[in-house]
N, C-alpha and C positions, 0 to 999 in steps of 0.2 A: 320496637327501638332497635332491635337488630336489623331491620332493613334500614333505619334512620342512619346509623353508623357504618352501613357498608358501601362499598364502592359499586359493585357487581352483585347480581343475585342469580344462583343456581335453583331454578324451579322444577322440583322433582315431582313427577308423577308416575303412578302404575300402569305401565303400558298393556299388563296382562288383565286389567280389569276395565279400563277405556274411562272416559271424561265422566265424573262425578260431581253431583252439585256442590261437593266441599272443594273441588277443583276449580270451579267455574268462580266461588266465593274467594278463594286465596288468589285467582289470577286477578280478579278487581282490585285488590289490596296491592298487589305486585305492579301492577300498571299504574296507580295511583302515585307510588312512589318515584316514577319517572326514572328509575334506575337502569341502566344497562341488564337485560334479562336474557338468560339462556334456558330454555324449556328442555329439560333431560327426562326423556320416555325411557324409565327404567323397566327391567326386565324383558329388554326386546330380544332376546335369545330365544324366547320362546315361541312355539308355532302360533298359537293364537293372539299374537299382538293386536291392540287395535289401535296401532300408532295414529292410523288416517283419521281418528275420531279427535285428536286435539288441535286439529287445524281450526277448529271453531273458537278456540282460545284468544287467537288472534296475535301470537308472539311471531316475530320474524326471524328470530335464529332459533333453530330446533337439532337435537341430536338424539339417535337412539342409542342407549349406553345398556350396559348390563354389569352393574356392580358387582354381582357374584362371581361374574366369570372376568371382570374386569375388562370390557370388552368398551372400546371408545373412549375410555377416559382421557386419552390425551386432547379431545376436543373441548372437554371440561377445563382442563388446565391452561390450553392456550387461550380460551376464553378468560380466565383470571388472569393472567400474565398479560394480556392487554392493557390493565387496569395499571398494573407495575410500571408498564412501558411509557403509559402516557402521564404518569406520576411525576412531581417536580422532585429531582433528583436531592433538595436540600431536605434532610430529615429532621425539619421544625417539629414534627409530631411523634417522633420517635421517643419513648418513655426514658427517662432520666435513670430510673432504676426500677428494679421489681420486687414486691413484696409478696411473700407467701404466707399463708394462713394454715397451719397445720395444728393436729391434734387427735385425741381419740374420736369414734363417733359422737354425735349429740354434745358436743360441747359448744356449741353455739357458732360454728365457723360461718356458715351461711347468713345467719341474722347480723353478725358484724360485718359481712361482705356488704350486704345490702345497706346497713347503715352507713359505712364508709363511702360508698359509691352514691348515696342519696337516691337510690331507685330500687327496683327488684331486679337483681341479677341471678341469683341463687334461689333454688327452691326449698322454702324451708319446711320441716318435717320432723316428726318424733321418731320417724322410722330411721333405722340405721343406715348408712351408706345411700341415702337418696341423692347425694351429690357424688357421681361416679368417675367425671371425667373432672380436669381441672378447669374449672371456669374462670375467664380474666375478664378484667374490665380496665379501661385507662381512666384516670382522673387527673386533674391538675390541683396542684396543692401548694399555695405559695409560687413560687419560681420554679417548680419540680413538675414534670409529668410522672405520674407513678401508675405502674402497672400492679394492680393487685390480684393475686390469684386464690381461688378459692379451692381447696383439696378435698378428697374423700377422706373420711375419718380411717387410721391406721389401727387395726386391731391387733390383738397379741399373735404373736406367730405360731401357738400352739394349737389355736381354735382351728376348726374346719373351715374351708373357704371354698365358695363356688369359683367358677373362671373367671366373671366378672369382679369379684372383690379381689381376686388376685392381680389383675389387670390395673383395678382403681388403686391398689396400695402400691404397687411399682409406679404408676404415673405420680402419686403422692410423693413418695420418696425421692424420684428424678427432680421433683422441684426443687429439692433441697440444694443441688447442685447447680439448678438453672436460675436459682432466684438471687439476690443481693442481700436481702433483709427477711428474717423470717419471725414471725410472730407464733408462740407456740399456746395454744388455749388449753387452759386446764380447769377441770370443773372443782370450784373452791371447795363445795360441800362434800366433795369425795377425795379431795388431797390427791398425792402422787401414788400413782400404781405404776406396775412394770412396763405397760406400754407407754407412760409418758417418760419413764427411765430411758429405754429403748430409744426413743425419739431424740430426747436431747443429748444422747450418747452420738447418735448420727449426725446430728448438727454441730456438736463439739468437733467431730473428727472432719467436718467438711471446712469449718474454719468460718462459717459465715456468721456475722452478726446476727445475736437473736435475744428477744425479748419474752419473758413469759406473762401470759395475760390471765389474771385469775378471775375467770368468768363466773356468773351467777352470785356475784358477790351480795345481791340484794336478798337470797335466800338465807344468808349466816345472819345471827343475833350479833351484838357487839362483842359480848364476850369470844364467840367462837371467830370473830373476825381477827380478834387479838391473838387467840391460838394459833391459829394456822400460820400467820407469818412468823410466831415465835418458836413455833414446833421444830424441835431439832433437827430432824432428817431433812425437813424441807429446807429450812435455812442453810443447812451445811451444802444443799445440792444446788442452790441458786445464789450463792453467796457472790459470785461472779456476775450474777446476771440481774438486768433490770426487771422489777417486777412491777405490775400495774394491776391493782384490783380493778375488776371491771364488770358492769353488765351490760351486755347487748340489748337486753329486754328493755331497760331503762334510759339506755343512753348513758350511765353514770362513767365517766372518765374516757369515753370514747372521743372526745375532742382532743385527747391529750396523743393519740396513737399515730397521727400522720407526722405530727411535728417529731415525733420520737423516733419513728423510720426515718426521717430525713437525717436526722441528728446521729444516728446509729450509720447510716450510708456515709456521712460526711466523715465521720471519725475513723471509719474503716479504711478509706482512703487519704487518710492525712498524712502528709509526709514530714518528719522531725531531722531537722538538721543535725549534722554529724557533731557541730559543736554544741547545742543544747543537749543533746543525747548523752555525749561524754561530760558535761556538768553534772548531769543528774547521775549517773553511774559513780562518777567520783564521791558524790555525796553518799551514794548507797554504800559504796565500798567502805568508806571513812565510818559510817555509823554501824556496819555490821561487816568485817574484814570476813574473805573466804577463809574457812579452815584449812589447817595444813594437812599434809597427809604423804605418806610414802618418801618421795624425794626431796620433800620440803613445800613451801609456801606455793599456793595457786596466786598468781598475779593476772589481773584483767588489765591488759594493755590498752586496749580501747576497744569501742562499740560503734556499729552503723547500722543502718535501716537497710535490710536488704530489699523489701518489697511492701506492698500494700495490699490488704483486702486478702488475707488478714494480716494485719501490721506484724511482720517479721524481722527479728534482730538478730544480729550475729556479733558474737563477742569473741575478741581474739586474746587468747592466753599464751604464757609462757609455755604452758603444757595443759592438756586437756584429758590426760588418762586417768581415770578414776575419779573424775570431778563431779563432787557432791550432788545428787539429785535435789537434796531438801534446799540447798542454796541455787540451784538453779530456780526452783519453784519460788524461792525469795525474790529474785530477781524478775520472774515474771509478774508475782504479785505487786511488786511495788512500781514497776513498769504501768501496770494497767491503774495502779493509783495515780501514780505523778503525771501521766499523760492522759487521764480522764477517758480510758479504754474501757469503762464498764460495758459488759455484755459483748465484748470484742474477745475472740480468740487468739491470744498473743502468741506467736510462735517464738521459739528463742534457740538458737544454734551456736555452737562453741567451735572455733578453729585453731588450731594450734600454729604460734607464729613459725615461719619458715624460717631456718637458718641459713 
């Protein structure tokens, strides 16, 4: 599958060992793909290199490299860039947006990844951190090309970690900034824990649209399902987020996820006209006027949308000093409701009118 989706192939062999039966087997598979291939004889910096043996594999293009000492890596890069130069400048295959699957270890991210892609992309294992590097695959859903990224599970910060675990977690958290929509997988039978709270906090600060997927829904009884959604702590934390009960094992509700991702991305990028926004703001102020304080009343003169992704609004006031935070939260919640911005990180700023 990897070769089928590739433009070029780097066939890496061990120069210190020489040709093995496994190399010959792989060579036949690579040749059958008919893709341009560069034979990379690695560990060529060692004195006992058997580079001459690899002639029998029959590849036209060969290079001696040393990954450890970064020798001749430029040959590999030039070979890959040839595919870019010959490609069409029209980016028809560019993904419309990127969707990241995040969560603690063993919350079913890899199983869900394979279901969404309808093929085996990520390795599924009960062993934590089987997925170490982010694994990506492009799919077409409706009129959108979506790049789905499976990430390593994020452990609690106080636990002891090996070097590879630190790298994996850093790569996963970096996906928050690089992705357009985020799905957070939580084990429905375990509920929220400190790792989940930390991850949700990172996502909230990033401003990315996100939804919570309660995986392993099939493990819960009918009574337990009602309790987990009504639990006061859980309901308070996720009140502004879309929550989808899910079973990656049985496929329950999986069909809802890609349309949801498209909807979240579209809403994060929607721009509201100034006229419509001010009609909404006027009705909100009439319903619940800003409290007075200090030198007198606070007057909202008008509002405008400053940017998208995340939706950001600027309110112009007669004065902004000591503007009540509670009223700012009221405006944020009402805008999220009136503009259908569920699961969006709405940003609000205030400016004082210049005299």
